[in-house]
Steps between C-alpha positions, in 0.01 A plus 500: 500500500200563271552786255218708651355547847156621399280487190201725436261377229236746377217364282323763292172310471371496142797678339582297187737588216360318198290201398648153548513273194194308623300814593246439223381187680403725791338771287797732558673521162669837462477600866781717635409671824796735536550595136131556427437692823799728443389570143140570601615737775730692268802372689582408859744662742679204662849626585581232758383201295656659193834538675489131594451398136125487436539694175708215357199262515296659223389828341349645819413860413667741741745235623791487257782246540741625767848583376653346814239287680544465874345153497492176306191458284305237309162337461356167614253257344247301699543123487180413682163498328282791602528871565378551855679642801533171688654319203736792433616542859548128553717482189699802617585291805592187307174309460350478149164326465466241224123553469302824532248559774135452393315801359128562453424718197126427538480521878525222755301179446179447701656240729763749616252781563248270673770366731620848587148632563421202723814555707445875554121471538395754238476537120753693295469761227689516173707189424656613175824654374499873564700805590476538875404866497240439228325208667494679836345803331243275332408271791595707803152640563345153484771376734410775748133392485556125530834452675596249232875515420613567144707222341695554179811389318723619214729352238722402793449210736316694771182471705426854616247586770388863535295630791420838655675538834178625665307194379757221531771582758850454363576215739187321376608559140839348581316205656303452177829502310651235726191283448536536123875436516499203736165329445371583152778588254695177525590220262421594138367839616810599699535855369816696556347760730185581692488878540304705753383828344343719770347831394322799652282788382156526347350421158675703236798561729629163616872479581709190564704520821859403573390201711517267203648161588620220270463138611739305279573134467824413680792427266504123429880488529764698690590841361809713552317656793492159672867447418584836651325410824674160506829690483394708800465821299224756561238542228271803519200501264350844437166560328312193378804269513368315805163448329657368178717247684235414763745623764759238408869579537459837670642612832292818488195607297415868451169593339477842336233760419640604162827525311617811686457300820676203339803710409507662845482161673775368275723790607408428863589134456833598345574708810415212733617181322861502387502147361270269306227568246251786481236402242252776407200501270374837377148414387339828395626510141301181447207526742421871482602594144561200274175320577309823439678585174603831656793578271574848633470378859734210429762736356475751785522226759807346342662843526407512870655158552815617322530789746458262792762263363755781516493480880547121493797523265659767720449279808687199359787386718839378374389133487143556381345382174184657357292310242206669325268284292132414438268198509303547173368781283177698514494716189244776570489603134333179381124425515565230761503591870683179592866410544708459186752227422824699469871506560591682822791733571805395698701787647781423744707756690705561811845622605654165399318476163674585174289754316415462135497120491240374248330193646315415179173310488487256790315172446310507829390732780677251730830669422398746773466222756828344394666841536354551847616155611857543375521854632417394854643148516172305497438177310422570133158430348466213249456747213646839419847638436651755735633825354746555786797385297408740220448811710733472800780752494848369571 
């Protein structure tokens, strides 16, 4: 019998714990999302994460090392090149890319834009790296006048398309994204994600809506999610998990409005599914606060997540395993508004987990996937080392 019946993996999107050794290559030397945010906020109140061992991962102001941690704790390095959500999530589930996805620091080349414009039948605005809120504020009025969608990118491998919901219906915007994904951004221009960015409002008061959708490349090889399905185990993806894996390996996909909804739907899934994997992405730390360099907002939101996690920890059954981690950093205290190349936390808890076990610095995010596979009796991924043997109580 596998050691666990159910595993819940929570990804705190953009919650890094210190620059990786190669961070300078990515412009991220010195980044430390958690430590810097806590210091800038004058300390954070994170009693749940602190009790699980978060305070043992660095000098996080307000989160001292627990005298008797309830969980096992460590950090993980990213093996794959890059620092985007797709790369991070794929590696968490046992697939590390040898080469990074293409990026466009000067905007997309003319042949890409011409092909996209020809396929959708209208010109585009923008075509440069930008903060989403900033470029919508700048070009939104012109978009309202012309109906031309706004195209932009970032330091990540993304092709983002923004459009006002009253000008370009959301279903049409999704259609544009599928055209870009399937017909234009292929071969050498196969970016990690095409992202729909619908917004509403009027000039000076535009607001992005929660109907964002990510159109990712499918994983080129099987992930732990596929191995779980091959073993006949349910896999529920909550938040943008389905988007990041192009729907692969999931028995159920649940899209969410925000992190409060994501936590509520995770609790609902825990009430309904007694076996298998529940895999949740909480995106707002990254999308709402990190990318906008909103340090105070980032800190407050992490405290809200901590409160929500208390209910998940209390709901764990006798053969449940909870894993809390991240996919990259997004240090809101730096001048950059992009992701940062960082270590991520690894917190593991449950009734059968020995508290206080230091897991050290893991060589790859794939240790999460290996842990999930061993916990539930699925075939292991080709990379990654499970922590089950280190944390399982006798």
